[in-house]
C-alpha positions as CSV (number, residue, x, y, z in Angstrom):
1,X,-31.2,67.1,12.0
2,X,-31.4,65.3,15.3
3,X,-30.6,61.6,15.7
4,X,-34.3,60.8,16.4
5,X,-35.3,62.4,13.1
6,X,-32.8,60.6,10.9
7,X,-33.9,60.6,7.3
8,X,-32.2,58.1,5.0
9,X,-31.7,58.9,1.3
10,X,-32.1,55.9,-0.9
11,X,-29.4,55.7,-3.6
12,X,-30.5,54.0,-6.8
13,X,-30.0,54.1,-10.5
14,X,-33.6,55.2,-10.8
15,X,-36.1,56.6,-8.4
16,X,-39.5,55.1,-8.1
17,X,-42.5,56.9,-9.5
18,X,-44.3,59.3,-7.3
19,X,-47.1,57.4,-5.5
20,X,-49.4,60.5,-5.8
21,X,-49.2,61.3,-9.5
22,X,-47.2,58.4,-11.1
23,X,-44.5,60.7,-12.6
24,X,-40.8,60.0,-12.1
25,X,-39.6,61.2,-8.7
26,X,-36.4,63.1,-8.1
27,X,-35.2,61.2,-5.0
28,X,-36.5,58.7,-2.5
29,X,-36.0,58.9,1.3
30,X,-37.0,56.8,4.3
31,X,-38.4,58.9,7.1
32,X,-39.6,58.0,10.6
33,X,-43.3,58.0,11.3
34,X,-45.6,56.7,14.0
35,X,-49.0,56.9,15.6
36,X,-50.8,55.9,18.8
37,X,-52.8,52.7,18.3
38,X,-56.2,51.9,19.9
39,X,-54.5,50.5,23.1
40,X,-52.6,53.7,23.5
41,X,-49.2,52.3,22.5
42,X,-46.9,54.3,20.2
43,X,-46.3,52.4,16.9
44,X,-43.1,53.6,15.2
45,X,-41.6,52.8,11.9
46,X,-40.0,54.2,8.8
47,X,-41.7,54.8,5.5
48,X,-40.5,55.8,2.0
49,X,-41.3,59.2,0.5
50,X,-40.6,60.4,-3.0
51,X,-39.6,64.0,-3.8
52,X,-41.8,64.9,-6.8
53,X,-41.3,68.0,-9.0
54,X,-45.0,68.2,-9.6
55,X,-46.6,67.3,-6.3
56,X,-44.1,69.0,-4.0
57,X,-43.5,72.2,-6.0
58,X,-45.6,74.3,-3.7
59,X,-43.8,73.1,-0.5
60,X,-41.2,75.8,0.4
61,X,-38.5,73.4,1.6
62,X,-39.0,71.1,-1.4
63,X,-39.1,73.8,-4.1
64,X,-35.5,74.8,-3.6
65,X,-34.3,71.2,-3.8
66,X,-36.5,70.6,-6.9
67,X,-35.0,73.7,-8.5
68,X,-31.5,72.4,-7.7
69,X,-32.3,69.1,-9.5
70,X,-33.6,71.0,-12.5
71,X,-30.5,73.1,-12.8
72,X,-27.8,70.5,-11.8
73,X,-29.4,67.1,-12.6
74,X,-27.1,65.2,-10.3
75,X,-24.6,65.8,-7.5
76,X,-21.2,66.6,-8.9
77,X,-17.9,67.2,-7.1
78,X,-17.9,70.7,-5.7
79,X,-21.7,71.0,-5.6
80,X,-22.3,68.6,-2.7
81,X,-22.3,71.3,0.0
82,X,-25.2,73.2,-1.6
83,X,-27.0,69.9,-2.3
84,X,-26.6,68.7,1.3
85,X,-27.9,72.1,2.7
86,X,-31.0,71.9,0.6
87,X,-31.5,68.2,1.3
88,X,-31.3,68.7,5.0
89,X,-33.8,71.6,4.9
90,X,-36.2,69.4,2.9
91,X,-35.7,66.4,5.1
92,X,-36.4,68.3,8.3
93,X,-39.8,69.2,7.0
94,X,-40.9,66.1,5.1
95,X,-43.4,63.8,6.8
96,X,-45.5,60.8,6.3
97,X,-49.2,61.5,6.3
98,X,-51.2,60.0,9.2
99,X,-52.7,56.6,8.5
100,X,-56.2,57.0,7.1
101,X,-57.9,54.1,8.9
102,X,-61.2,54.5,7.0
103,X,-59.4,54.2,3.6
104,X,-57.4,51.2,4.9
105,X,-60.6,49.5,6.1
106,X,-62.3,50.2,2.7
107,X,-59.3,48.9,0.8
108,X,-59.1,45.7,2.9
109,X,-62.8,45.1,2.3
110,X,-62.3,45.5,-1.5
111,X,-59.3,43.1,-1.3
112,X,-61.3,40.5,0.6
113,X,-64.2,40.8,-1.9
114,X,-61.7,40.2,-4.8
115,X,-62.1,43.7,-6.2
116,X,-58.4,44.6,-6.1
């Protein structure tokens, strides 16, 4: 993993629910993301992603890590090398979806109308 693609794993007693399906996630990470705004400037930031056994099962780099969690449950002494290898493979391929400006505009309108 290169320095500009640093992915931070968030350590916690419990992972947040998957924002896609609401089920308990396996781990949470903070990944870099960005887009070019209307004036042509690059907007960069970091956003949280959740590894979900249901939603990410068909992603090749996630599937191996999901299986590891199902078999091992948590990282134990002696198993950290394999975990790190699978984690790095997943982290190199995880991404934040591009901003859906139309959905954002619609949600902002609903909020302004008191519908949210």
